[in-house]
C-alpha positions in Angstrom: 26.8 41.8 10.6 25.5 38.2 10.8 27.9 35.3 11.4 27.9 32.7 8.6 26.4 29.3 9.4 27.2 26.0 7.8 24.4 23.4 8.1 23.3 20.2 6.5 19.7 20.6 5.5 16.7 18.8 4.0 15.6 20.5 0.8 12.1 20.4 -0.7 11.7 21.9 -4.1 8.3 22.6 -5.7 8.1 23.9 -9.2 5.4 24.9 -11.6 4.9 26.3 -15.1 2.2 28.4 -16.7 1.3 25.9 -19.4 -1.0 23.9 -17.1 1.4 21.0 -16.8 1.5 19.4 -13.4 4.3 20.7 -11.3 6.9 18.5 -9.6 8.2 18.1 -6.1 11.7 16.9 -5.1 13.0 16.2 -1.6 16.8 15.8 -1.2 19.6 16.7 1.1 21.9 19.7 0.8 24.1 22.2 2.5 23.4 25.8 3.6 26.3 28.2 4.0 25.8 31.9 4.8 23.5 34.1 6.8 20.0 35.5 6.7 20.7 37.9 3.8 23.4 36.2 1.6 23.8 32.5 1.3 24.6 29.5 -0.8 22.3 26.4 -0.9 23.7 23.3 -2.6 21.9 20.1 -3.3 22.1 16.9 -5.4 19.4 16.5 -8.0 17.3 13.3 -7.6 15.2 13.6 -10.8 16.0 10.8 -13.2 17.0 13.1 -16.0 19.2 15.3 -13.8 20.6 12.4 -11.8 24.1 13.1 -10.5 23.9 16.8 -11.1 24.8 19.2 -8.3 23.0 22.5 -8.1 24.1 25.5 -6.1 22.0 28.6 -5.6 23.8 31.8 -4.5 21.2 34.2 -3.0 21.8 37.9 -2.5 18.9 39.3 -0.5 15.6 39.8 -2.3 17.1 40.8 -5.7 19.4 38.2 -7.1 19.8 34.4 -7.4 22.5 32.8 -9.3 22.1 29.1 -10.1 25.1 26.9 -11.1 24.5 23.3 -12.0 27.3 20.8 -12.8 27.0 17.3 -14.2 25.4 16.0 -17.4 23.3 19.2 -17.5 25.5 22.2 -16.9 24.2 25.8 -16.5 24.9 29.2 -15.1 21.7 31.1 -14.7 21.4 34.6 -13.2 17.9 35.7 -12.0 17.9 39.3 -11.0 14.6 41.1 -10.1 13.2 43.1 -13.1 16.2 42.3 -15.3 16.8 40.0 -18.2 20.0 37.9 -18.5 21.3 35.7 -21.2 22.2 32.4 -19.7 24.2 29.4 -21.0 22.6 25.9 -20.7 24.4 22.7 -21.7 22.7 19.3 -22.1 23.8 15.9 -23.4 22.0 16.9 -26.6 23.6 20.3 -27.2 24.2 23.8 -25.9 22.0 26.9 -26.1 21.6 30.4 -24.8 18.3 31.5 -23.2 17.0 34.7 -21.7 15.9 34.6 -18.1 13.8 37.5 -16.6 13.0 37.4 -12.8 9.7 38.9 -11.9 9.9 38.2 -8.2 12.4 36.9 -5.7 11.6 36.2 -2.0 14.0 34.8 0.5 13.5 34.3 4.3 16.1 32.6 6.4 16.1 32.1 10.2 19.0 30.2 11.7 19.8 28.1 8.6 16.2 27.2 7.8 14.0 29.0 5.4 12.2 29.4 2.1 13.3 30.8 -1.3 10.8 31.5 -4.0 11.1 33.1 -7.4 9.0 33.6 -10.5 10.8 34.0 -13.8 10.3 33.7 -17.6 12.5 31.9 -20.0 12.8 33.0 -23.7 14.6 31.9 -26.8 15.5 34.5 -29.4 13.3 37.0 -27.3 10.2 34.8 -27.8 8.6 33.8 -24.5 9.0 30.0 -23.9 7.6 29.6 -20.4 6.7 31.2 -17.1 8.0 29.4 -14.1 7.8 29.5 -10.3 10.1 27.7 -8.0 9.7 27.3 -4.2 12.6 25.9 -2.2 12.1 25.0 1.5 15.1 24.0 3.6 15.7 23.1 7.2 17.9 21.0 9.5 17.0 17.3 9.5 14.4 16.4 12.2 13.4 20.0 12.6 10.1 21.4 11.3 10.8 23.9 8.5 8.3 26.4 10.1 6.9 27.2 6.6 3.4 27.2 5.2 3.8 25.1 2.1 0.8 26.7 0.3 1.8 30.3 0.6 5.6 29.9 0.6 5.8 32.3 3.6 7.5 31.4 6.8 5.8 31.7 10.2 7.0 34.3 12.6 
């Protein structure tokens, strides 16, 4: 059994969608709590629209990621490999329920640094709205992440 770690980390988030729109990249600070298999990664959003929102990802191996966001945009999203979940999303403009289906989840952590990536689709009333990919790299400040940003894989 691995001992849980608590580390302040630098978080780099790269996202993309299937509609050809340019993806975005965010660099912020956060906290890693857990071990190589099961952990929580929390960070403060820096995007203008999500400003002052706190996001926490609870990762369970290669099969499940639960995202909780608090602030002006509140959500609880469950992404479980090869399963669809109905998820609640609240914005300053209203609330809605959307379906989330995770096609792939990859997580690799070594000593509190690592990479998490997942591909998922979002639907409304069972009609596909978007296909998304999110890659999250995290490492201790001042330490190279040891990741290949293009592939999303960590170096051994």
